[in-house]
C-alpha positions as CSV (number, residue, x, y, z in Angstrom):
1,M,0.0,0.0,0.0
2,V,3.0,2.3,0.4
3,S,3.5,2.4,-3.4
4,F,-0.2,3.3,-3.9
5,C,0.1,6.1,-1.3
6,K,3.0,7.5,-3.3
7,A,1.0,7.2,-6.5
8,C,-1.8,9.2,-4.9
9,N,0.7,11.9,-3.8
10,T,-0.3,11.6,-0.1
11,S,1.4,14.0,2.3
12,D,3.5,12.6,5.1
13,K,0.7,13.4,7.5
14,Q,-1.9,11.6,5.3
15,A,0.4,8.6,4.9
16,K,0.9,8.3,8.7
17,L,-2.9,8.5,9.2
18,I,-3.5,5.9,6.5
19,Q,-0.9,3.6,8.0
20,D,-2.5,3.8,11.5
21,I,-6.0,3.1,10.2
22,I,-5.1,0.3,7.9
23,S,-2.9,-1.4,10.5
24,Q,-5.7,-1.5,13.0
25,I,-8.2,-2.8,10.5
26,Q,-5.7,-5.5,9.4
27,Y,-5.5,-6.8,13.0
28,V,-9.3,-7.2,13.0
29,I,-9.2,-9.0,9.7
30,Y,-6.3,-11.3,10.8
31,D,-8.4,-12.1,13.9
32,I,-11.5,-13.2,12.0
33,D,-9.4,-15.1,9.5
34,S,-7.8,-17.1,12.3
35,K,-11.3,-17.8,13.7
36,F,-12.5,-19.1,10.4
37,E,-9.5,-21.3,9.9
38,E,-10.1,-22.8,13.4
39,N,-13.7,-23.7,12.4
40,M,-13.3,-26.8,10.3
41,G,-16.9,-28.0,10.8
42,N,-20.3,-26.8,9.6
43,D,-21.3,-25.0,12.9
44,V,-21.4,-21.5,11.5
45,S,-23.6,-19.7,14.0
46,K,-20.6,-18.3,15.9
47,L,-18.9,-17.3,12.6
48,T,-22.0,-15.3,11.6
49,E,-22.0,-13.4,14.9
50,I,-18.2,-12.8,14.6
51,C,-18.8,-11.2,11.1
52,L,-21.3,-8.7,12.6
53,Q,-18.9,-7.9,15.4
54,W,-16.1,-7.5,12.9
55,K,-18.1,-4.9,10.8
56,V,-18.8,-2.9,14.0
57,A,-15.1,-3.0,15.0
58,I,-14.0,-1.6,11.6
59,E,-16.6,1.1,11.7
60,K,-15.4,2.1,15.2
61,I,-11.8,2.4,14.0
62,L,-12.8,4.7,11.2
63,N,-15.0,6.7,13.5
64,V,-12.1,7.3,15.9
65,Y,-10.3,9.0,13.0
66,K,-13.5,10.9,12.0
67,Y,-13.6,9.2,8.6
68,E,-16.9,7.9,7.4
69,I,-16.4,5.1,4.8
70,D,-19.4,4.3,2.7
71,D,-21.0,0.9,3.5
72,S,-20.2,-0.2,0.0
73,F,-16.5,-0.2,0.9
74,I,-17.1,-2.7,3.7
75,Q,-19.8,-4.8,2.0
76,P,-17.3,-6.9,-0.1
77,L,-15.7,-8.1,3.1
78,L,-19.0,-9.3,4.4
79,D,-19.8,-10.9,1.0
80,F,-16.5,-12.8,1.1
81,Q,-17.1,-14.0,4.6
82,D,-20.6,-15.2,3.5
83,M,-18.8,-17.3,0.9
84,E,-16.5,-18.7,3.6
85,I,-19.5,-19.6,5.7
86,D,-21.3,-21.2,2.7
87,M,-18.3,-23.5,2.1
88,R,-18.7,-24.9,5.6
89,M,-22.4,-25.6,4.9
90,Y,-21.8,-27.4,1.6
91,A,-21.9,-30.9,3.1
92,D,-25.4,-30.3,4.4
93,D,-26.6,-28.1,1.6
94,P,-25.0,-28.7,-1.8
95,T,-27.0,-25.7,-3.2
96,V,-24.8,-23.1,-1.6
97,K,-22.0,-21.6,-3.6
98,T,-18.4,-22.6,-3.4
99,P,-15.3,-20.9,-4.9
100,L,-15.9,-22.9,-8.1
101,D,-19.3,-21.4,-8.6
102,Y,-17.7,-18.0,-9.2
103,P,-16.1,-17.1,-12.6
104,I,-12.4,-16.6,-12.0
105,D,-12.6,-12.9,-12.5
106,D,-15.5,-12.4,-10.1
107,F,-13.9,-14.6,-7.5
108,Y,-10.6,-12.8,-7.3
109,R,-12.3,-9.5,-7.3
110,L,-14.3,-10.7,-4.3
111,K,-11.2,-12.2,-2.6
112,S,-9.3,-8.9,-2.8
113,C,-12.0,-7.3,-0.6
114,D,-9.6,-6.2,2.1
115,I,-7.3,-4.6,-0.4
116,F,-10.3,-2.9,-1.9
117,L,-11.1,-1.4,1.5
118,N,-7.5,-0.3,2.1
119,R,-7.3,1.4,-1.3
120,K,-10.6,3.2,-0.7
121,I,-9.2,4.5,2.5
122,V,-6.2,5.8,0.7
123,T,-8.1,7.5,-2.1
124,T,-10.7,9.0,0.4
125,I,-8.0,10.5,2.6
126,S,-5.9,11.7,-0.3
127,W,-8.8,13.0,-2.4
128,N,-7.5,11.0,-5.3
129,E,-10.3,8.6,-6.3
130,S,-9.4,8.7,-9.9
131,L,-6.2,6.7,-9.4
132,Y,-8.2,3.6,-8.2
133,T,-8.6,2.4,-11.8
134,S,-9.7,-0.9,-13.2
135,D,-6.0,-1.7,-13.8
136,V,-5.3,-1.4,-10.1
137,V,-8.3,-3.7,-9.4
138,L,-6.8,-6.2,-11.9
139,F,-3.4,-6.0,-10.2
140,D,-5.1,-6.9,-6.8
141,Q,-6.9,-9.8,-8.4
142,L,-3.6,-11.2,-9.8
143,W,-2.0,-10.8,-6.4
144,E,-4.7,-13.0,-4.9
145,V,-4.2,-15.6,-7.6
146,L,-0.5,-15.7,-6.7
147,D,-1.5,-16.0,-3.0
148,D,-3.7,-19.0,-3.8
149,M,-0.9,-20.7,-5.8
150,M,1.6,-20.2,-2.9
151,D,-0.8,-21.5,-0.3
152,V,-1.8,-24.8,-1.9
153,E,0.1,-27.1,0.5
154,E,-0.9,-25.0,3.5
155,D,-4.6,-25.1,2.6
156,I,-4.7,-28.9,2.4
157,N,-5.3,-29.1,6.1
158,A,-7.6,-26.0,6.4
159,I,-10.9,-24.8,5.0
160,N,-9.9,-21.7,3.0
161,S,-11.3,-20.1,-0.1
162,N,-8.5,-21.2,-2.3
163,R,-10.1,-21.4,-5.7
164,F,-6.9,-22.6,-7.3
165,F,-6.8,-25.6,-4.9
166,F,-10.5,-26.3,-5.3
167,F,-10.2,-26.2,-9.1
168,F,-7.2,-28.5,-9.0
169,V,-9.0,-31.1,-6.9
170,Q,-11.9,-31.1,-9.3
171,K,-10.1,-30.8,-12.6
172,W,-6.5,-31.9,-12.0
173,V,-3.4,-30.3,-13.5
174,E,-4.0,-29.6,-17.2
175,E,-7.4,-28.0,-16.8
176,T,-6.2,-26.0,-13.8
177,V,-3.2,-24.6,-15.7
178,K,-5.4,-23.8,-18.7
179,E,-8.0,-22.0,-16.6
180,Y,-5.5,-19.9,-14.8
181,Y,-3.2,-19.3,-17.8
182,N,-6.1,-17.9,-19.8
183,F,-6.9,-15.4,-17.0
184,V,-3.4,-14.5,-15.8
185,I,-1.5,-14.0,-19.1
186,P,-3.9,-11.5,-20.8
187,S,-4.3,-9.7,-17.4
188,L,-0.6,-9.4,-16.9
189,K,-0.2,-7.9,-20.4
190,I,-2.8,-5.2,-19.5
191,I,-1.2,-4.1,-16.3
192,M,2.4,-4.3,-17.6
193,V,1.4,-1.6,-20.0
194,K,-1.0,0.4,-17.8
195,S,1.2,0.4,-14.7
196,K,3.7,2.6,-16.4
197,E,1.2,5.4,-16.0
198,L,1.5,4.9,-12.2
199,S,5.2,4.8,-11.9
200,A,5.1,4.1,-8.1
201,L,3.4,0.8,-8.8
202,W,5.7,-0.3,-11.6
203,L,8.2,-2.3,-9.6
204,D,5.3,-4.1,-7.8
205,V,3.9,-5.1,-11.2
206,V,7.2,-6.3,-12.5
207,W,7.7,-8.5,-9.4
208,L,4.2,-9.9,-9.6
209,N,4.7,-10.6,-13.3
210,Q,7.9,-12.5,-12.6
211,Q,6.3,-14.6,-9.8
212,L,3.2,-15.5,-11.8
213,M,5.1,-16.4,-14.9
214,S,7.5,-18.6,-13.0
215,K,4.5,-20.5,-11.6
216,L,2.5,-20.9,-14.8
217,C,5.4,-21.5,-17.2
218,S,7.6,-23.9,-15.2
219,D,7.5,-27.3,-13.7
220,W,6.1,-25.8,-10.4
221,N,2.5,-26.7,-11.2
222,W,3.3,-30.3,-11.9
223,V,5.6,-30.8,-8.9
224,T,3.4,-29.0,-6.4
225,M,0.1,-30.5,-7.6
226,S,1.6,-34.0,-7.8
227,K,2.7,-33.6,-4.1
228,T,-0.8,-32.3,-3.3
229,N,-2.4,-35.3,-5.0
230,E,-0.2,-37.7,-3.1
231,M,-1.2,-36.0,0.2
232,L,-4.9,-36.0,-0.6
233,F,-5.3,-39.3,-2.4
234,G,-2.2,-41.3,-1.6
235,K,-1.2,-41.5,-5.3
């Protein structure tokens, strides 16, 4: 978020305020994430209550700093947690949506909900909403794709909304690589060009491009997924 603050030309005072607000909100988000990871079963009543408490906690943080954030900034966080809850209900109700029921573009837009809130805080405080473009949204989606790829082995023993992992279990290697390649490569081409307009984000885009390309265009997929298959199915 430091790079985005620079791109928005925030003052030192604004940057410090943004850092304080986002740091406190991230602690709240980390806390609810850990509670969701601890809940492996389908008893979701406590999780629903936690989500409501979580929204209130974020609103209180913002109120302390006398910044009113539109409900639409927080709503994607609640929508994402609803999906997390649905996953835990799937065994009893197969009609609820899982990560695979979302098109890849929609899913990673939803999963980047915390970054969406952070960027909205930056642009609200800096009065620079115009810099939160569709290209920045796409950058955040690709970052979440990379995060899913990196967390495959970790998520074997947890219930997390790792669409990459879910897709792999359902479709196996070739279809997974195809699905993600067809989304990632065109998206990278867009932001590699557009990010030059936001020079402060350029190095972040270059790094992300290198990481994603190394995952999609190397033996990483085959090795990691084969190991995952052995751990899941013993073969």
